[in-house]
Structures are given as C-alpha cells and as structure tokens.
Residue, then its C-alpha position, 0 to 999 in steps of 0.5 A: m500500500e502506498n504511504r503518501t506524504y505531503i512534501d515540499w522538496h525545493t526551498h531556500t534559506i539564507y545559506s544561498d539566496g533566501l531570506d529565511s533561516p533554516d529553522t524558520v523554513v522548518r517551522n513554517s513548513k510544519f504549520k503549513g502541513i508539510e510532512s517531508l521537507a527538503i532545504t535545497d540551497h544552491d550548491t551548499l548543504e549548510g542550511y540542511w545541517e542547521a535545520v536538522p535539530e529543528a526538524a527533529k524538534w517538530r517531527i518533520e522529515l528532513v530530506p538532505g537536498v541541494e540545487v546544483s547550478t549547471r550551464v542550462y538547468h538546475i538539478l536537484g539532488l535529493g536524498i544524497d549522503p550529506k557527509n559524502p566527501e567527494f560530493n562536498a568537494f564537488l559542491e565547493k567546486v561549483q561554489g567557486l565557479q559561482a564566485k567567479v561570476c559574482e566577481q564579474r558582476i561586482e566589477k560592472l557595479q563598481a564601474a557604475g559607481y557602486p562601492i560594493t566589493m567581494e570583501k563586503l559580499k563575503d562579510a555579509f554572507p560568510k557561510s553562504r553560496i554567493g550569487k547575484y541576489n546575495i550581491f543585492m542583499a549586501m548592497v542593501q545592507d551597505e549604507a553607501c550602496s543603499e543610498m545610491m540605489m535609493k537615489e536612482y530607484g527610490n520609488f521601487p520596492p527592493r524586488d523591483m530594484f533588483r530587477k532594474i540592476f540585475g535583470t537582462q537590461g540591468i547594470a550587472g545583468k549580463i556578464e561576458n564569462k559564465y562558469f558552470v558545471r555540465a548537467g551530466e556531471a551534476i547528475a553523476e555526482i548526485h548519483k555517486a552520493g546516493g541521491i536522486a537527480i531531478v530537474a528543477h522548474p523545467f518550464k523555465q529552461a526548456d522551450n518544450p519538454e522534448n528538450l529534456d531528452s538529453l538529460v534523461e539520456k544522461g541519467l536524470d531520474g525525474l522532473e519537478i512540479q511547482p504548484n505555485y506556477g499552475k498550468d506552466n507545469d502541465p506539458f512537463l507533467e504529461y512528458a513525465r507520465s509518458r516516459g514513466l518518470p517520477v515527479t516531485y513537488g516544490s515551492d522554490s520558496h525564497g521567503a518574502t523576496l519572491d512570490r513563491p509561498l511554501l507549499g501547504r497541502g494540495e497536489n503535492l502528495l508523494d509515495t516517498e518510500s517508493f521514490f527513494a527505493r530507486r537509490e538502490a541502483y546507485a549504491 
C-alpha cells in the first residue's frame, strides 16, 4: 500500500539566496502541513545541517537536498549522503565557479559607481553560496550602496530594484564569462552520493519538454512540479507520465523576496518510500 506524504522538496534559506533561516523554513513548513521537507540551497548543504535539530524538534522529515547550478538547468539532488566527501568537494567546486561570476558582476557595479566589493559580499554572507541576489542583499545592507540605489530607484520596492540592476537590461545583468558545471556531471555526482537527480522548474529552461531528452539520456531520474506556477507545469507533467518518470513537488520558496509561498497541502502528495527505493541502483 502506498504511504503518501505531503512534501515540499525545493526551498531556500539564507545559506544561498533566501531570506529565511533554516529553522524558520522548518517551522513554517510544519504549520503549513508539510510532512517531508527538503532545504535545497544552491550548491551548499549548510542550511540542511542547521535545520536538522529543528526538524527533529517538530517531527518533520528532513530530506538532505541541494540545487546544483549547471550551464542550462538546475538539478536537484535529493536524498544524497550529506557527509559524502567527494560530493562536498564537488559542491565547493561549483561554489567557486559561482564566485567567479559574482566577481564579474561586482566589477560592472563598481564601474557604475557602486562601492560594493567581494570583501563586503563575503562579510555579509560568510557561510553562504554567493550569487547575484546575495550581491543585492549586501548592497542593501551597505549604507553607501543603499543610498545610491535609493537615489536612482527610490520609488521601487527592493524586488523591483533588483530587477532594474540585475535583470537582462540591468547594470550587472549580463556578464561576458559564465562558469558552470555540465548537467551530466551534476547528475553523476548526485548519483555517486546516493541521491536522486531531478530537474528543477523545467518550464523555465526548456522551450518544450522534448528538450529534456538529453538529460534523461544522461541519467536524470525525474522532473519537478511547482504548484505555485499552475498550468506552466502541465506539458512537463504529461512528458513525465509518458516516459514513466517520477515527479516531485516544490515551492522554490525564497521567503518574502519572491512570490513563491511554501507549499501547504494540495497536489503535492508523494509515495516517498517508493521514490527513494530507486537509490538502490546507485549504491
């Protein structure tokens, strides 16, 4: 008999580009009715480790998870061994590549007169995987940067300021050199760490579901459905069903910064025992 569980297996905390602490995400998920939670910060497991005692306190299952940034797709690693040294070394590699991207964005911001530096960014987020939203948050914290942003975008709320500065047409939106691992490498590393590889929010990166065929050939295990995006998921759900691929459910919540609330109880039911049984293939 199926043992179906309400899940939210895609959430972010202050250890990547979210605004909430891991403890807050755990508590809020518990009271939304979630029974199984994955904190999937970008390229780091710091948030997972901090959430472990809080999850035990509230009796909510905490699945070790991470969202790996690759050239085109974001790959969720679910149920990985968080102590696996090779996998943690891989995540450090990815973090280093993302830091190189941040350096380029900061150079563009400095050229525009913003007094932001890598040192200020690292001081603001000493244990976090840093990306463009971390740069923005560090600028909001920094008095001189904040004053400059207010002069230029004073009538905009912070989320719109971010789009103005880091959007496609923004000062630091486009960069010349992007550094990423390939999706196939991410999938392989997730498998070696005993995890399941799921493509996150495929509707954001794939023009049509058939584009995912190459990922499936590389060993992709399944697709994510994000209920917050409604019908955007439909073609990909049909694709998964036609190919016998499992689906997971996630909010992609980042806290107040984005309109992606944590999941409650709806379509996000999964037989988690059967889902993780496939890990035996990678043992």
